[in-house]
C-alpha positions, -999 to +999 in steps of 0.1 A: +000+000+000+016+032-012+031+037-047+056+063-037+094+061-035+096+036-006+068+015-020+085+014-054+117+002-039+099-026-021+081-036-053+115-038-070+129-060-042+098-083-045+103-084-083+139-095-078+126-123-056+103-135-084+070-119-071+045-096-087+027-078-059-005-058-059+000-021-051-029-001-037-030+034-050-053+064-043-044+079-077-022+071-107+014+065-096+039+092-104+061+066-121+064+029-125+101+029-131+131+028-108+167+035-114+191+012-095+225+023-079+242+007-109+223+031-132+199+006-147+163+020-154+138-008-148+100-011-152+082-022-120+061-054-124+030-050-102-008-049-104-016-013-095-051-012-081-074+006-057-090-004-024-121-015-044-098-040-062-085-056-030-100-089-023-092-125-012-067-131+015-032-117+017-002-133+035+016-099+037+004-064+036+033-038+034+022-003+044+045+022+027+024+053+030+033+086+047+031+083+085+001+107+087-018+085+062-011+052+081-039+055+107-065+056+080-049+025+063-050+007+097-087+013+099-091-002+064-070-032+073-096-041+099-119-049+070-097-073+050-082-107+056-045-107+060-018-126+078+008-099+087+009-062+082+043-046+080+048-009+084+076+011+069+069+046+082+096+068+098+094+079+134+072+068+162+034+064+168+023+043+137+034+010+151+018+017+184-015+026+167-013-006+146-006-028+176-036-013+195-060-016+166-049-049+149-031-068+177+006-072+183+008-106+167-004-093+134+019-063+129+056-057+124+080-030+113+105-027+085+133-003+094+144+005+059+179+020+058+180+028+020+177+061+002+151+065-026+135+095-041+115+107-071+134+125-099+111+148-118+136+151-146+138+114-156+103+107-141+115+077-122+123+067-087+160+067-079+175+042-055+208+054-042+216+024-020+220+021+017+228-003+046+212-032+063+175-031+070+157-048+099+124-066+103+108-073+136+081-065+161+079-056+198+077-088+217+093-114+194+092-117+156+062-135+140+073-166+121+060-151+089+087-124+090+114-149+080+096-156+048+093-119+041+130-114+047+137-138+019+117-115-004+135-084+007+171-094+001+177-065-022+175-041+007+194-066+030+165-071+053+172-093+084+149-104+111+158-092+147+144-104+180+131-070+190+126-041+165+125-013+192+162-006+194+165-004+156+135+017+153+149+042+177+182+042+159+165+050+127+146+077+145+178+093+156+191+091+120+159+106+106+157+133+132+193+144+123+191+141+085+156+149+074+149+182+092+183+196+085+183+188+048+147+200+045+156+233+060+187+239+039+175+223+007+205+200+003+210+162-002+221+140+027+258+142+019+261+178+031+259+166+067+292+149+062+309+176+041+301+206+063+316+202+098+290+225+114+262+203+101+280+171+113+281+187+148+244+196+146+235+161+135+255+146+164+236+169+190+202+161+175+208+123+175+223+123+210+191+139+223+171+111+207+194+086+224+188+103+258+151+100+254+154+064+243+176+056+273+150+071+297+124+050+279+144+019+286+156+013+250+193+005+245+204+015+209+224-011+190+250+015+178+261+051+184+234+072+170+257+102+161+281+080+141+252+060+125+235+093+113+267+104+096+274+070+082+239+068+066+244+104+053+276+094+037+262+061+022+232+080+008+250+113+000+230+119-032+197+111-017+170+137-014+154+130+020+116+124+021+112+156+041+131+177+017+110+162-012+078+171+007+090+207+014+100+212-023+065+202-033+047+220-005+034+188+010+028+180+046+059+166+062+063+138+088+080+161+113+053+153+139+063+117+139+100+123+140+115+154+158+080+162+172+076+127+187+111+130+203+101+164+219+067+150+230+081+120+247+111+138+260+087+162+278+068+133+293+100+116+305+118+148+317+145+148+290+154+182+275+154+182+237+162+218+226+178+209+193+149+186+182+125+212+194+141+240+173+141+218+142+105+210+148+095+246+150+115+256+120+101+228+098+066+237+109+073+273+099+085+261+066+053+241+061+033+273+069+053+293+044+039+272+017+006+290+022-012+259+035+003+225+028-017+196+013-015+159+019-011+139-012 
């Protein structure tokens, strides 16, 4: 569900595994082509349909919409027969809503550590590569996840016993990269090239780590170094937040830096850097003259 950049990368990975998935769209996809890190431009092989076309029973439903659209999708999932719903949204809140509505045993998270964006010039999605991705749930992985991992080898997806540490590590990365690149209008690599931005990214990510620690989550890697490593590995990527800002769309800032600030406030952890980025991105949204969700 979701024919955007992330959804298209997942379709491509499924194609490489010999599968032809159904893709649920609200409107015509912007593109059905993806450019690989090696430069090959490929046509995606999928059945593009609408909710009215969804029937039968599905082993897996992968939800690759924007975070703010996911609650509506979760309500729709209550009406269809499926084995496991896997969410690919950035930030916090979506998995929690899905667990409460659908049940913990029926939902999981894919922490996707790859960069992909839409290029208006070539009218295709551009996959710039990335690092290992993680599949899991909170409270032990469902058996079905191991089968899905086999279908997502192109993004190096592996099943982990508990997704929470990896979800928080990705949150630290997103909080550092997305807001800064959106505000400055630059690709990810600038965070590595400009020392002041590297320092800013470290401070933002360390605030996320402090909130995670107070919440009882131990991160699997140093969040500051992980943020810069991801920025370097995806140096040419246009972050999803920058892409949203460029097209005057609503961003996912409430689910990323905003969620860090909200939880930090509840736990008594100061988050001034995340709070400033949150306010600035909100101001950038307002400067568009009224953003729209697409």
